[in-house]
C-alpha positions as MATLAB code, in Angstrom:
seq = 'MDSRTSLTRLVQDFFRSHLISRRDVSPNTVHAYRDSMRLLLLFAAVRSGHKVANLVLDDISRKTVLAFLDHLEKARRNSASTRNARLAAIHSFYRFTSEEEPSSLDVCRQVLTIPYKRTPCRTVTCLDREEVEHILRLIDRRDAVGRRDAALLHFMYNTGARAQETADIRLPALRLNAPAQVRILGKGRKERLCPLWSETTALIHDTLRDRKLTGQEDVHLFLSAAGRPLTRFGIRYIVRSRVGSATKSQLSLARKRITPHTMRHTTALHLLQSGVELNVVRNWLGHASIETTHAYVEIDMRMKKAALDACGPIRTKQGRPRWTEPGLLAWLEAL';
ca = [
       0.000    0.000    0.000;
       1.189    3.534   -0.699;
      -0.053    7.031    0.037;
      -2.497    6.841   -2.877;
      -4.494    3.982   -1.299;
      -7.953    4.536    0.206;
      -8.095    5.502    3.885;
     -11.134    3.385    4.680;
      -9.322    0.255    5.837;
      -6.680    2.222    7.720;
      -9.239    4.217    9.690;
     -11.295    1.136   10.497;
      -8.225   -0.831   11.596;
      -7.077    2.116   13.700;
     -10.289    2.048   15.732;
     -11.102   -1.673   15.748;
      -7.675   -3.289   15.969;
      -5.504   -0.592   17.541;
      -7.638    1.482   19.913;
     -10.198   -1.133   20.974;
      -8.485   -4.522   20.679;
      -4.843   -3.696   21.395;
      -4.938   -0.639   23.635;
      -8.376   -1.288   25.162;
      -9.008    2.438   25.548;
     -12.134    3.728   27.259;
     -15.333    4.457   25.297;
     -14.799    8.172   25.986;
     -11.402    8.042   24.256;
     -12.898    6.187   21.290;
     -15.636    8.799   20.991;
     -13.181   11.713   21.234;
     -10.897   10.221   18.567;
     -13.901    9.376   16.403;
     -15.135   12.980   16.491;
     -11.658   14.300   15.626;
     -11.221   11.942   12.681;
     -14.734   12.619   11.430;
     -14.135   16.380   11.399;
     -10.793   15.924    9.662;
     -12.196   13.627    6.967;
     -15.106   15.963    6.226;
     -12.740   18.938    6.007;
     -10.343   17.033    3.719;
     -13.221   15.949    1.480;
     -14.360   19.526    0.949;
     -10.790   20.752    0.457;
      -9.893   18.028   -2.073;
     -13.246   17.847   -3.850;
     -13.467   14.096   -3.254;
     -16.023   12.048   -1.374;
     -14.930   10.822    2.045;
     -14.990    7.203    0.813;
     -12.565    8.115   -2.000;
      -9.993    9.976    0.107;
      -6.392    8.776    0.045;
      -3.564    9.523    2.450;
      -2.150   12.226    0.166;
      -5.433   14.129    0.586;
      -4.645   14.552    4.282;
      -1.096   15.824    4.035;
       0.673   18.154    6.461;
      -0.757   21.213    4.646;
      -4.294   19.859    4.938;
      -3.916   19.068    8.635;
      -2.501   22.550    9.319;
      -5.420   24.104    7.417;
      -7.807   21.923    9.419;
      -6.303   23.112   12.712;
      -6.665   26.739   11.603;
     -10.271   25.978   10.633;
     -10.958   24.654   14.138;
      -9.747   27.847   15.783;
     -11.064   30.430   13.317;
     -14.276   28.966   11.891;
     -15.368   26.687   14.741;
     -14.038   29.002   17.496;
     -12.283   26.125   19.256;
      -9.789   26.904   22.006;
      -6.112   26.006   21.760;
      -6.755   23.153   24.203;
      -9.447   21.685   21.941;
      -7.154   22.116   18.931;
      -4.417   20.222   20.760;
      -6.823   17.425   21.695;
      -7.825   17.027   18.029;
      -4.165   17.035   17.012;
      -3.383   14.334   19.595;
      -5.959   12.060   17.952;
      -4.528   12.802   14.489;
      -0.979   12.101   15.711;
      -2.143    8.782   17.140;
      -3.675    7.793   13.804;
      -0.544    8.711   11.844;
       1.733    6.846   14.273;
      -0.447    3.787   13.732;
      -0.370    4.295    9.962;
       3.419    4.623    9.879;
       3.740    1.270   11.645;
       1.123   -0.495    9.542;
       2.204    0.925    6.186;
       5.937    1.753    6.055;
       5.512    3.018    2.491;
       3.510    5.968    3.896;
       6.265    6.897    6.365;
       7.154   10.194    4.718;
       3.565   11.516    4.770;
       3.143   10.375    8.370;
       6.439   11.891    9.496;
       5.477   15.293    8.127;
       2.148   15.285    9.996;
       3.761   14.034   13.201;
       6.099   17.049   13.231;
       3.140   19.442   13.609;
       3.609   20.930   17.102;
       1.013   21.478   19.771;
       0.057   25.054   20.515;
       0.932   26.590   23.833;
      -2.047   27.064   26.103;
      -2.435   29.503   29.000;
      -1.853   27.988   32.416;
      -4.984   28.936   34.323;
      -5.069   29.235   38.082;
      -6.919   26.318   39.632;
     -10.181   27.370   41.283;
     -10.919   25.897   44.704;
     -13.619   26.517   47.274;
     -13.119   27.387   50.919;
     -14.583   24.993   53.462;
     -17.175   27.592   54.422;
     -18.257   27.911   50.787;
     -18.636   24.145   50.368;
     -20.633   23.899   53.583;
     -22.840   26.805   52.489;
     -23.637   25.213   49.104;
     -24.491   21.860   50.696;
     -26.486   23.392   53.557;
     -28.803   25.316   51.211;
     -29.975   22.213   49.316;
     -33.573   21.498   50.316;
     -33.692   17.782   51.113;
     -37.453   17.573   51.602;
     -38.002   16.188   48.090;
     -36.331   13.444   46.031;
     -34.535   15.868   43.700;
     -33.015   17.747   46.620;
     -31.911   14.504   48.266;
     -30.344   13.333   45.008;
     -28.476   16.624   44.532;
     -27.255   16.578   48.125;
     -26.021   13.002   47.710;
     -24.375   13.887   44.390;
     -22.448   16.916   45.679;
     -21.470   15.157   48.903;
     -20.234   12.189   46.885;
     -18.124   14.381   44.574;
     -16.621   16.352   47.457;
     -16.040   13.178   49.496;
     -14.312   11.233   46.703;
     -12.880   13.910   44.408;
     -14.329   11.923   41.517;
     -14.431   13.434   38.051;
     -17.858   14.195   36.555;
     -17.705   11.237   34.158;
     -16.474    8.918   36.921;
     -19.419   10.006   39.051;
     -21.885    9.497   36.207;
     -20.520    5.984   35.621;
     -20.912    4.766   39.225;
     -23.240    1.768   39.546;
     -24.567    0.285   42.767;
     -22.281   -2.803   42.774;
     -19.311   -0.421   43.097;
     -20.626    0.786   46.479;
     -20.143   -0.684   49.911;
     -22.449    1.208   52.266;
     -21.838   -0.765   55.467;
     -18.660   -0.228   57.499;
     -16.069    0.386   56.248;
     -18.057    2.268   53.608;
     -16.243    2.758   50.322;
     -16.677    3.070   46.576;
     -14.716    1.550   43.704;
     -14.100    4.153   41.005;
     -12.966    3.365   37.481;
     -10.796    6.274   36.380;
      -8.673    7.285   33.422;
      -6.759    4.502   31.755;
      -9.240    2.021   33.288;
      -7.432    2.298   36.608;
      -9.517    1.383   39.646;
      -9.204    3.031   43.029;
     -11.052    2.664   46.323;
     -12.257    5.736   48.195;
     -13.708    5.745   51.708;
     -17.147    7.257   52.200;
     -18.201    9.461   55.092;
     -21.192    8.418   57.148;
     -23.111   11.503   55.955;
     -22.456   10.538   52.320;
     -23.688    6.979   52.853;
     -26.776    8.259   54.707;
     -27.659   10.527   51.771;
     -27.128    7.671   49.306;
     -29.422    5.460   51.408;
     -32.074    8.210   51.169;
     -31.861    8.300   47.364;
     -32.083    4.504   47.175;
     -35.241    4.541   49.326;
     -36.725    7.183   47.021;
     -36.156    4.800   44.114;
     -37.349    1.774   46.127;
     -33.997    0.014   45.679;
     -32.258   -2.358   48.070;
     -28.742   -1.472   46.911;
     -28.182   -4.885   45.325;
     -29.383   -3.919   41.847;
     -26.919   -3.338   39.000;
     -28.080    0.168   38.047;
     -26.563    3.634   37.958;
     -26.323    5.458   41.263;
     -27.440    8.868   39.979;
     -30.385    9.377   37.625;
     -31.827   12.418   35.890;
     -35.319   13.722   36.577;
     -36.465   11.638   33.590;
     -35.131    8.472   35.205;
     -32.184    8.046   32.834;
     -28.526    7.750   33.938;
     -27.156   11.180   34.748;
     -24.514   12.378   32.265;
     -21.563   14.650   32.961;
     -23.535   17.451   31.309;
     -26.399   16.834   33.720;
     -23.950   16.927   36.616;
     -22.572   20.236   35.343;
     -26.091   21.656   35.213;
     -26.819   20.547   38.792;
     -23.551   22.009   40.105;
     -24.178   25.336   38.366;
     -27.761   25.448   39.589;
     -26.861   24.733   43.224;
     -23.929   27.139   43.188;
     -26.141   29.809   41.613;
     -28.665   29.476   44.430;
     -25.921   29.683   47.060;
     -24.270   32.714   45.455;
     -27.144   34.966   46.529;
     -26.147   34.598   50.174;
     -22.418   33.867   49.718;
     -21.036   36.607   47.488;
     -17.522   35.132   47.371;
     -18.888   32.397   45.089;
     -19.731   34.995   42.439;
     -16.020   35.712   41.929;
     -15.230   32.088   41.080;
     -15.849   30.015   37.957;
     -17.187   26.799   39.469;
     -17.577   23.562   37.539;
     -17.841   19.912   38.618;
     -14.043   19.719   38.395;
     -13.836   22.506   40.972;
     -15.170   20.004   43.524;
     -12.296   17.660   42.648;
      -9.732   20.448   43.050;
     -11.337   21.404   46.341;
     -11.190   17.843   47.669;
      -7.472   17.613   46.858;
      -6.677   20.927   48.508;
      -8.702   20.231   51.653;
      -7.100   16.799   52.062;
      -3.652   18.375   51.885;
      -4.649   21.145   54.291;
      -5.844   18.484   56.721;
      -2.388   16.931   56.761;
      -3.069   13.934   54.525;
       0.187   12.665   52.980;
       0.753   13.587   49.333;
       0.878    9.997   48.060;
      -2.393    9.181   49.823;
      -4.051   12.149   48.103;
      -2.593   10.977   44.805;
      -4.154    7.535   45.218;
      -7.407    9.073   46.472;
      -7.800   11.131   43.297;
      -6.299    8.600   40.887;
      -3.495   10.848   39.645;
      -1.004    9.090   37.380;
       1.844   11.352   38.517;
       2.716   12.729   41.938;
       3.549   16.030   40.180;
      -0.140   16.505   39.399;
      -1.000   16.184   43.074;
       1.911   18.381   44.136;
       0.499   21.240   42.047;
      -2.198   21.746   44.698;
       0.474   22.710   47.215;
       1.346   25.631   44.952;
      -2.150   27.131   45.001;
      -2.598   27.353   48.749;
      -1.018   30.395   50.368;
      -1.354   28.985   53.883;
       0.669   25.917   52.914;
       3.258   28.133   51.219;
       3.581   30.231   54.364;
       3.954   27.113   56.508;
       6.723   25.853   54.234;
       8.445   29.247   54.361;
       8.226   29.370   58.178;
       9.658   25.855   58.380;
      12.692   26.932   56.367;
      13.388   29.901   58.643;
      15.119   33.154   57.698;
      18.408   33.168   55.816;
      21.322   33.863   58.132;
      23.592   36.430   56.519;
      27.303   36.657   57.289;
      29.830   39.441   57.015;
      31.461   39.721   53.660;
      30.376   38.817   50.170;
      28.544   35.479   49.596;
      30.455   32.950   47.460;
      27.894   33.039   44.668;
      28.647   36.712   43.968;
      32.396   36.299   43.639;
      33.714   38.046   40.506;
      35.389   34.870   39.274;
      32.131   32.938   39.132;
      30.253   35.853   37.565;
      32.909   36.157   34.891;
      32.620   32.442   34.187;
      28.838   32.710   33.853;
      29.179   35.695   31.534;
      31.475   33.636   29.332;
      28.885   30.865   28.876;
];
């Protein structure tokens, strides 16, 4: 096969054989890569004047991919982060293609050299303990919807689970008797166990009674008002709605952009502030790298001050410090 051969088999093998069979990626990854490839193929078809089924690898050259990335940002108003996510999927496809079809190596190499765009490093938003307590306290638990929302927000704050992880929780993953815990399937299909507070388990018991469940059924833990499994978009709506109601009496919330992921950030920060060891927090949240967890230390001024106090002041001596000696400065200047 060369670069003039149809893409159909390559794309199908990429998803069926590579992503699903060999790598066993999550359905969310498959869907994200599918959307990226679909957009790219449609763009290439319009650009080349061919039907999607008749596209060949030469139709999706480096120039076409670069034009597609510009199209994402200018025409579709995608952010640099979204552009980079699309490019990651394209890179993955071309790495697969270069291994499957060595004759296409040159085309693949050119696409794989397309760099990712720098993205702004935003400050992580976290809630104070008083703000979390205020949001949870204002939820009216006298009806089933209020009890579900209270259980949902308590669960997310308790576990630090991502929105999709929360949406995916099914009853068999829960252990509600002591020691109460939940098994969460995270990124990369990695499982972790998180303990549950007694208040969280009590709220979950309330929602199960509302649904007339015993807790032994294999169903989703959180449902929408229509009785369907709650999605991450539904969770985002609930979080925004509950935060919006609490903002009226807690003005500090109005200055923060709060999403479901804010609850995860908040859990991490509060665990660290409570003295929980960094590696324990890492396992709690399912971080692949300890550096990800360590970033939360950087955003808390109280922890920074404690670290500074622990170091103590620098003791200065008479005379010039060694690092300012002219010889060393001259050497550095010569570099």
